[in-house]
C-alpha positions in Angstrom: 4.4 -7.2 -28.2 1.7 -9.9 -27.8 3.2 -10.7 -24.4 2.9 -7.1 -23.4 -0.7 -6.9 -24.5 -1.4 -10.1 -22.5 0.4 -8.7 -19.5 -1.6 -5.5 -19.6 -4.9 -7.4 -20.0 -4.1 -9.5 -16.9 -2.9 -6.6 -14.8 -5.8 -4.4 -15.9 -8.3 -7.1 -14.9 -6.8 -7.6 -11.5 -6.2 -3.8 -10.9 -9.7 -3.2 -9.6 -9.4 -6.1 -7.1 -6.0 -4.9 -6.1 -7.2 -1.3 -5.6 -10.1 -2.6 -3.4 -7.7 -4.6 -1.3 -5.3 -1.6 -0.9 -8.3 0.5 0.2 -9.2 -2.1 2.9 -5.6 -2.2 4.1 -5.4 1.6 4.2 -8.6 1.8 6.3 -7.2 -0.9 8.6 -4.0 1.0 8.9 -5.8 4.3 9.8 -7.8 2.5 12.5 -4.6 1.2 14.0 -3.0 4.6 13.9 -6.0 6.2 15.5 -6.5 3.5 18.1 -7.1 4.5 21.7 -4.0 2.6 22.8 -1.8 4.9 20.8 -3.7 8.1 21.6 -3.3 7.6 25.3 0.5 7.5 25.0 2.9 5.8 27.3 1.2 4.7 30.6 4.2 5.1 32.8 7.9 4.8 33.3 9.3 1.9 31.2 6.3 1.9 28.9 7.8 4.4 26.5 9.9 1.8 24.6 6.9 -0.4 24.1 4.7 2.5 23.0 7.3 3.8 20.6 7.9 0.3 19.3 4.1 -0.1 18.5 4.0 3.3 17.0 7.1 2.7 14.8 5.6 -0.7 13.6 2.4 1.0 12.5 4.3 3.8 10.8 6.5 1.3 8.9 3.5 -0.7 7.9 2.0 2.4 6.5 5.1 3.2 4.5 5.2 -0.3 3.2 1.5 -0.1 2.2 2.3 3.2 0.3 5.1 1.5 -1.6 2.8 -1.4 -2.5 0.2 1.0 -3.8 2.8 3.0 -5.8 4.4 -0.1 -7.3 1.1 -1.6 -8.5 -0.1 1.6 -9.9 3.2 2.6 -11.5 3.7 -0.9 -13.1 0.2 -0.7 -14.8 0.9 2.8 -16.0 4.3 1.9 -17.4 2.9 -1.2 -19.2 0.1 1.0 -20.8 2.7 3.6 -21.9 5.1 1.0 -23.4 2.3 -0.5 -25.3 1.2 2.8 -26.7 4.8 3.6 -27.7 5.2 0.2 -29.4 1.9 0.4 -31.2 2.6 3.8 -32.8 
């Protein structure tokens, strides 16, 4: 139980910094998604695969970012829930 309390304390302290880092990453991802290069679309014949490749990479990066945010938030929530259950 002491280990859980220590783990919660460490993760709670770093959660704000993690949240700020995720915020910056989300903003960066949004800027990439809304970039002029992607808005213009493919420039000509043969450019479609390069355009779709760049777009797919940005979308996959966004999905990975969402998974990171979910994991860090869920882990902290579960640790808090476990600690409450153990304490009662």
